[in-house]
C-alpha positions as CSV (number, residue, x, y, z in Angstrom):
1,M,-11.5,-9.9,-7.0
2,S,-14.3,-12.0,-8.3
3,G,-14.6,-15.3,-5.7
4,V,-12.7,-17.5,-7.8
5,R,-9.6,-15.1,-7.4
6,P,-7.3,-14.1,-4.7
7,R,-5.3,-13.0,-8.4
8,I,-3.3,-9.6,-8.3
9,G,-2.2,-10.2,-5.1
10,A,-1.1,-13.7,-5.3
11,V,1.5,-12.5,-9.0
12,F,2.6,-9.7,-6.7
13,S,3.0,-11.0,-3.6
14,G,6.3,-11.0,-2.8
15,F,7.1,-7.7,-4.4
16,L,4.2,-5.3,-4.1
17,L,3.9,-2.5,-1.3
18,L,0.0,-3.1,-0.5
19,I,-1.1,0.2,0.1
20,G,-4.0,-0.2,3.3
21,G,-1.2,1.0,6.4
22,S,-1.5,4.1,8.7
23,T,2.0,4.2,7.7
24,G,2.6,7.5,5.5
25,L,4.6,6.1,1.7
26,A,7.3,9.2,1.9
27,A,8.5,7.4,5.0
28,Q,8.3,3.9,3.2
29,N,9.9,4.9,0.1
30,P,12.8,7.3,0.5
31,V,13.2,9.4,-2.7
32,P,16.3,9.1,-4.6
33,A,18.6,12.1,-5.4
34,C,18.0,13.6,-9.1
35,R,19.9,14.6,-11.8
36,V,19.3,18.3,-12.6
37,G,15.7,18.7,-14.0
38,Q,14.1,16.0,-12.5
39,Q,12.5,15.5,-9.2
40,S,12.1,13.2,-6.6
41,K,8.6,11.6,-6.6
42,L,6.7,8.5,-5.8
43,L,5.4,6.7,-8.5
44,A,2.3,4.1,-8.5
45,E,1.3,1.6,-10.3
46,L,-2.1,0.3,-10.0
47,T,-3.1,-3.2,-11.6
48,F,-6.6,-4.2,-12.4
49,G,-7.8,-7.1,-13.5
50,R,-10.8,-7.3,-15.4
51,D,-12.4,-10.5,-15.3
52,I,-15.3,-11.9,-13.2
53,G,-14.8,-15.1,-12.7
54,R,-14.1,-16.7,-15.7
55,H,-15.2,-13.8,-17.8
56,L,-14.3,-10.1,-19.2
57,G,-16.6,-8.4,-16.4
58,V,-15.1,-5.0,-16.9
59,S,-16.6,-4.1,-20.7
60,N,-14.1,-1.2,-22.1
61,A,-17.7,1.0,-21.3
62,A,-17.0,0.0,-18.0
63,W,-13.7,0.4,-17.5
64,Q,-13.9,4.6,-19.0
65,R,-16.3,4.7,-16.5
66,F,-14.3,4.2,-13.4
67,L,-11.7,5.7,-14.6
68,A,-13.8,9.1,-14.9
69,H,-15.3,9.2,-11.7
70,E,-13.2,7.3,-9.7
71,V,-9.6,7.7,-10.6
72,T,-9.3,11.1,-12.5
73,P,-11.1,13.4,-9.8
74,R,-8.4,11.8,-7.5
75,F,-5.7,12.5,-9.7
76,P,-6.5,15.4,-12.1
77,D,-3.0,16.2,-12.5
78,G,-2.0,13.3,-14.8
79,L,-1.7,9.4,-15.2
80,T,-1.3,6.8,-17.7
81,V,-2.9,3.7,-18.5
82,M,-2.0,0.9,-20.6
83,N,-3.6,-2.3,-21.5
84,A,-1.4,-5.6,-20.1
85,F,-2.1,-9.3,-19.8
86,G,-2.0,-10.9,-16.7
87,Q,-1.4,-14.3,-14.9
88,W,-1.0,-16.1,-11.7
89,H,-1.2,-19.2,-10.5
90,D,-4.3,-21.1,-8.3
91,P,-3.2,-22.5,-5.8
92,K,-6.6,-24.0,-5.0
93,T,-6.8,-25.8,-8.8
94,G,-3.0,-25.7,-9.5
95,R,-4.0,-23.4,-13.2
96,I,-2.5,-20.8,-14.3
97,V,-5.1,-18.2,-15.2
98,R,-4.9,-15.8,-17.2
99,E,-6.7,-12.7,-17.4
100,P,-6.3,-8.7,-19.4
101,S,-5.8,-6.3,-17.5
102,K,-5.4,-2.1,-17.2
103,V,-2.3,-0.7,-15.3
104,V,-2.7,2.5,-14.2
105,M,0.9,4.9,-13.5
106,I,0.5,7.9,-11.4
107,V,3.6,10.4,-10.6
108,L,1.6,11.2,-7.0
109,P,1.6,15.0,-5.9
110,G,3.2,14.4,-3.0
111,K,-0.1,15.5,-0.7
112,A,-0.1,14.0,3.0
113,D,-3.4,12.5,1.1
114,D,-1.8,10.8,-1.0
115,Q,-2.4,6.8,0.1
116,A,-6.1,7.9,1.4
117,R,-6.4,8.6,-2.0
118,L,-5.3,5.9,-3.9
119,D,-7.2,3.4,-1.1
120,A,-10.2,4.7,-2.2
121,V,-9.6,3.9,-6.1
122,V,-8.5,0.3,-5.2
123,A,-11.8,-0.1,-2.9
124,A,-13.9,1.7,-5.7
125,Y,-12.7,-0.8,-8.1
126,K,-13.7,-3.7,-5.5
127,Q,-16.7,-2.7,-4.8
128,Q,-17.9,-1.9,-8.0
129,F,-16.6,-5.1,-10.0
130,H,-16.9,-7.5,-7.2
131,Q,-13.0,-8.0,-7.1
132,Q,-11.2,-9.4,-3.7
133,S,-7.7,-7.3,-4.7
134,V,-6.1,-4.7,-7.2
135,G,-2.3,-4.5,-7.3
136,V,-0.7,-1.5,-6.0
137,I,3.2,-0.8,-6.1
138,V,4.7,2.2,-5.0
139,Q,8.1,3.3,-5.6
140,P,10.7,5.8,-5.8
141,A,11.4,8.0,-9.0
142,C,12.7,11.1,-10.6
143,T,10.4,12.7,-12.3
144,A,10.3,16.0,-15.2
145,F,6.9,17.4,-17.1
């Protein structure tokens, strides 16, 4: 995220699957056997910190534009956005840093370019809002809609 923060990456470093390698998502996350009526899919959770430095840098309007122009076109089948509040320990200062965040949950469609589309969303957020990282968790899920 901004120059002051390795935030989300630091918070989740022990258990995040950071998207960016050349291995396919399905190979990294075998999907479980599901109940009748459910499908095995991969669920992506992206965590976007909203502070830039020590100030809220990503306004609600800026977030809505980012969602409309970067996330929705790449994942038009649907997603869920939640307001969140995150924190991480800054090893340089020893302080606990807290910030408002957005969490986006996407049931991945299972296409060959799922990872590339996630990578593009992450890169766009980092570039547009001067962030160092975006938290990404990808895990198997049984889904029904």
